[in-house]
N, C-alpha and C positions, 0 to 999 in steps of 0.2 A: 401463450399462443404462438404457433409456428410463424416465423417471419414471412415465409412464402405465402402462407394462407392469408396473413394480414395484407400482403401486397395485392393479391388477387381480389380480396374483398374490397379494397380501396379502388382498384381498377373498375370492377363491376359497378360499384356504387356510383362512382363519378360519371361513367358513361351512361348509366341508367338514368341519372338525373338529367344528363344532356338530352337523351332521347325523350324523356318525359316533358322536358321544356319544349322540344321541337313539336311534339304532339299537341301540347297546349297552345302553341302558336298557330297550329293548323286550325284548331277549333276556334280560336279567337278571331282569325281573319277569314275563315271559310265556313264557320258554323259547324254545328254538331254533325250535320249530314256529310261533311267532308272527311270525317273520321271513319274511313272505309277500311275494309280488310286489306286492300292494296297499300293504303297509307301505313297501316300497322306493320305489314310485311316489309315495306320499304324501310321503316325504322329499325327493324330487326337486322336487315342487311347492313344498314349504316352502323348499328351498334357493333356487329361482329367485325366489320372492317376497321372501325376506329379503335376497338380494344386490341386488335391485332397490331395495328400501326403503332399505338402507344407502347405496347410491349416490345416491339422491334426497336423502337426509339430508345427505350431503356437499355436494351442489350447493346445497342450501338454506343451509348454513353459509357457503359461499363467497359466495353472493349477498347475504346479510344482513351480511357482513363481521364475523362473530362473532369471528374471530381477533384483531381489534383491541381487543376488550373486555378489561377486567381480569378477574382470576381468579374473583371472586365472581359477577358477572353472567353471565360465560361459563359457569360451572359450573351455575348455575340454569337457563339456557336449554338447555344440553346435556341435563341430567337430564329436564327437562320435555318437551323435543322427543323424546328417546328413548322416554319413556313413552307419549306420544301416538302415535308411529310404531309402537311395539310393539302397541298396541291396534288400530290401523288395519290393520297387517299381519296380525294374527291373525283379525280380522273377515273380511278378504279371503280368507285361507287357508281358514277354516271355510266360507265361502260357496262356494268352489270345490269342496272335497271333500265337502260335505254337500248342496250344491244342484246344481252343474253336473256333477260327476263322482262320483256316489255309488257306494259299493262295498258288496257283501254282507257282507264280513267286517269292516267298519268299525264300531267301537264307537259307542254312542249318544253324542250331545252331552252334555258335562258342564261345567257352569259352573266348577266347581273346577279341572278340567283346563285349561279356557280361561284362567283366571287364572294358573295355573302356567306355561302356555306364554307368556303375556304377560310375566311377570316373567323367564322364561328369556331371551326375546328382548331384553327391556329391559336385562338385565345384559350381554349380549353387545354390544348397541349402545353402551352407556356405555363398556365397555372398548375397543371399536373406536374410538369418538370420542376417548377420552383418548389412545390411541396416535397417531391421526391428528393431533390438535391438538399433541401433543408433537413429532412429526416436523416439522410445519409451523412450529412455534415455533423449533425448532433451525435449520431452513433459513432462516427469517426473520432470526434472529440472525447466522448466517453471512453472509447477503447484506448485512446491515447493516455487518458488519465489513469485508467486501470494498469496499462503497461508501465507508466511512470511509477505508480505505487508498488507494483510487483518488482520493478528494478530497484527501487529504493529499499524495499524489504530485503531483497537478495543481497544488496550491498551492505546493509546493516548487519545481516547475518554473517556475511563473510568477514566484516570488520570485527564483529564480536568474537568469531573463532580465532582471528589473528591475535586479538588481545589476550584471549585465554591461552593460546599457545605460547605467548610471550611470558606469561606468568609462570608456567611450569619450569622452564629452564632457569628463570630468575630465582624462583623459590629453591630449586634443587641446588643451585650454586651456593646460596646462603647456608642451606642445611649442611652441605658437605664441608664448607669452611668451619662450621661449628664442630662437627665430629672430628675433623682432622686434628684439632688442638688437644683432644683427649685420647686418641686411639693408642698413643704410646705411653701416656702417663697414668691413665686410669681406665683399665680395660672394662671394669664393671659398669662404670658410667657410660663408656663408649658403647657397650652392648645395649644398655637401656636406650641410648640415643638412636641406635640403629632400629630398635623396635618402634620407637616413636616416628622415626623418619619413614619406616615402612607403612605405618598407618596414614601418615600425612600424604605420601605419594599415592597410596591407593585412593584416597579421597580426591587428590588432585587429578588423577586420571578419570575417575568416575564423574566428576563435576563437568567435564568437557561435554558430556552428553546431556547435561541438564541446564536449562536456562535459569531456574531458581531452585533453591532448597529450603527446607524449613530452618528456622533459627535454631531449633534444638539440634539438628544435624550439624549445623555450622559450629555450634558451641562445643560439640564433641571434639572436633578437629582443633579448635582453639585451645582447648584444655590439653590435648596432646602436644601442641606446639609450645605452650607455656611450660609444660613439664620438661620438654626438651631443652628449652632455654634456661630454665632454672638450674639444670645440671651444670651447664657451662658457667653460669653466674655464681656457682658455689654458694647457693642459698642467699645471695644478695638481691634476688628478685622475689618479690611477693606479689600475688595476684588475688583479686577479689571479683566475684561474679554477683551482680545484682540483677538477675533476670526475672522479669515479670512472667508469671505462669501463663498469663493471657497471651503473651507474645511468642511462646515456644512453637506454636503451630503456624505462625505467619511466615510467608515466603520472602526470601531475600536473595540477591545475587550470590552464587557460591563463592566462597573465599573472601567475601567482603569484610567480615570482622577479622578474619585471620590476617588480611593484608594491613588493616589498621593497627593490629597488635604488632605485627612484624615491623611496620614503619615506626611505631612508638619505641620499640626496643632498639632498632638500628640507629635512629636519629635522636633518641632521647636518653634511654637508660644506659646505653653502651658507653656514653661519654660521662656518666656519673661515677665518681670514684667509689662512692659507698652504695651504689646500686639504687634501688628505689622500688616503686610499686606500679602495678597496672590495675585499673578498675574497669570492668566491662559491665555496662548496664543497659537495660532496654525497657522502654515503656510504650504503652499503646494509648495515644491521646487522640480522640475524635477519629478521623479517618487516616491517621498517620502512625507509622512505626518509627520511633526515635531510638537510635542506637548511639551510645557514647562510649568512647575509649579514652580514659584519662590516665596520664602517666607522669612520673616525676620528670621535670625538665622545664626548659623555656625555649620559645622560638626566638631565634636571633633577629636582630633588626635588619640585617643585610641579606640574610639567606634563610629562606624557609625550607624545612625538610620536605623534599618531594622526590621519592624514588620512582622507578619505572612501575612498580606495583601499584603505588598510590595513583599515579597518572592513569594507569589502565583501569583502575577501579572507577575513577571519575568518568572516563569515556564509556565504560560499560553501563554506568548509571544513566548517562545521557541517551544511550541507544535503547535501553529497556524502559525508561520512564520519561524521556524527553526533558522538558523544563520543570516537571513536577517534583522531581527529587532534588534534595539539597545536600551539599557537603560543606562542612566548615572545619577549619583547623585554626585554633586560637589559644592564646594563653588564658587559662581559666582562673588562675590565682598567681601568687608571687612565685610559686615553685612547681606549678603543674601546667600541663598542656592537654587540651581536650580536642579530639577529633570526633565529629558527630555526623551521623547520617539521618536524614529525614526522608522516609520512603512512603509513598502512598500505599495504603492497604487495599489490595484487590481481591 
């Protein structure tokens, strides 16, 4: 429902209840015969005057930006403003009913009654103002929370794009280093490497527009990457894929597996004289996708292998999945290291 409509419904309902209470008091103290046409007409005048006064008071509160004040100065202004407005409203009402539209059955002016009416209107105005300010404060708080969430989302998206843009030059640098060593000594292998690099770069560019890709799409680029690396390793690199069919359609962050494989080669296999193997496996257990990349090598006791690509992957996982995703890098046997990702299936 429209906020303006709700506001006017609340205004009309509140002052209608006030007028109904006034009429009931007339009946209680003067009897049913006192409920004359003039009395009802008088309440209509009062109703119109008070609803106008309260609306003007709301506009004044908004214009002076009272809602931004702290509770003490805000309360002081509301109480003082409501009292002044109640006095002005009763002066205007008495002027109309005693001066402009006098009635034969209207009682004589009484200052005590005037003061009583002032405090009655004052009480209603204070109550109305408190409700109005409370509602606006709640709305302001909710809007602030929405803005915080929108800002957080925008910052995370910007951070994710920065991390992605860091991966591209990092990966390209490594790929060009690989091809440089073969371009003069083995042109056929260099040509194959260029083809694989072209596929890798095409995927690397495309993934910037995607938050997630299927595991099957990711494995295609991993296969290209390992073929590229196997050329440089002169067949000293063997790789095995154990991919569960059920996991191929599941979504993962793009280049997640590729970065794990790249990290395994750079910090594990590249320092092995006789080369080694890489095994990539995936399983779907309960509501989790588990990806493991195992390679020949061992983690050192003083320095763990962590390149910029691996650090960026961990940051991207935090942004996309929060604390739900898990990453582990550990010695899985006497001569192997395993990097594992545990991702919630959405």
